[in-house]
C-alpha angles and dihedrals in degrees: 000000000000110000113246109169111184131161109219105219118232087356098169094041095049094048095041087055089064090064087218115220128186115248096032133106120248132183127211100198094188110037099178110153092351098252098132092037093053094051092046091050092051089056100044104033134153101007100035126076131224128194114191127193133201131155092200110098093205092054092049093048092050097044095046088060094041094050099033094122094064110092093183093063126096116190115200118198094214141094120279085240086078097053092109092046092050094048092047092050091050094046094244106152103185146019098223097174110041149264134250126204126194099187129202131030123328125239093254090052094048094045098041113124093211109038100068099234095118130068088202094070126052110235141136114289101263121124095167117150087194106055092197093059117109097214117081144160088274089065093049095050097041104034108033118098119244095257090049091053091048090051097052094041090051099041102034099029101028085222113174094203096050095129094050093048095046092049092051092049090054091049094050098044091053085070098038137340119273101242110164140047090242091056090052092047090051090052091051092049091049094047099047132064120243109259131168109259140140088221120085110245091240096051099093097043093049090049091050094049092047091052091049095047093051098034087231101166096044089047091054093049095047095043094050089054090049094047093048091064091049101049116103124222111296092008113144134236111205112181130179116195130185107199138032096257093058093041092050091055093050093044094051092043092056091042093052097049093043088070134061111277146174117243127221146153111272094331131164112280126257114251092261092059100056092137091074130062090215145356120228119201109161123230097002101097113166092349122142115235138195113225113297096198136046118198109235091200127026096217128032120261118241133202120277122250089252093053091048090051092053096037111023096189088066090073091085097045124114128189119209123185131194137170126221111238141172096031110159 
C-alpha cells in the first residue's frame, strides 16, 4: 500500500460538527488519508452511507486499502468539483446528512520529494493535485506574462515583492526555462531583500502557483454553490481552511446565504459575496428567498495548542460550520 501519512486537522471538531446520524448520506469532499472518512464511518455504520472524493491517485489507493472493510463507503477518484455531477449521474437527489471539506494540499503532497509542491526538496516544477492534468507549475512559471505572474503572486500569495520576483523570472527564462523548484527558489532569493521573518521567502510564491495550477479558489466557489442546492434541510456544512483566501470565500459564502436574498441565473453578486464573480442558483431567477444557511458557530474554531504542537501546519487552520435551512 502506498504510504500516505496525513494529519487530519481538527478531526474530532470537524466530524462532530456533522452531527452524524445513522441512515443518512454524508460526503467527504477531500478524502486524503481517510481520517475524516474513517471517523464518519464509525459513527454512521452500518446504516448510513458515505461517499468520499479525491482527485489524487495516491490518496485514493491508500484510503481504499485503509477503509476496505466498510461496505457503506464509496470512494470516487475525482475532484470535489464534480460532486454534483456524480450525484446526478447516480440519481442521488439530496445530501441529507452533511459534507466535510478539508481544503488545500495534504501533508503527503506538500512533503513529496517528487511532486514539486515543496521548496525544501528539489524536484521538477509540477504541483498538480491531478497527476493526469496537462497544466502544471512549469507552464505558469515559463508561459505566463510578467503582469500575469505579478497578479497571481499578489492575489494568491499576498507576496509584497511580486513585481521583483516576476521580473526576475522573465529575465532568467529568456536564457533557459525554469524547470525545477530549486531554480525557482534561487530566483526568489535573488529578487527579494533579506528581511527577518519566520516564513521562508518562497512560501507565498509557491502557494500562489499551487493555487493557480489547481484552480483552487474558483473550485471552492463553484463547489459551494453546487453543494448548497444539494443539501437537505438541517444538513451540515463543515469546512476547514488553511489560509486567508480560502477562509474569506467560505466566510462570505455563509454570510451571504444567511440573509434574505434574490435568486437569479449567473447574476452579479450581492455585496457580501465580493469574492465571486457570480452566483449560480438554478431555476430561481428573480425569486425572493429566506436565508438558506444558519451559522452553527459565530466565529471559526481553531486548532488546540496540543494539536499545533503535534502538527504545526494546523496553526493556520479555521473551521466554519453552517446548517441548511428553509429548503422547500
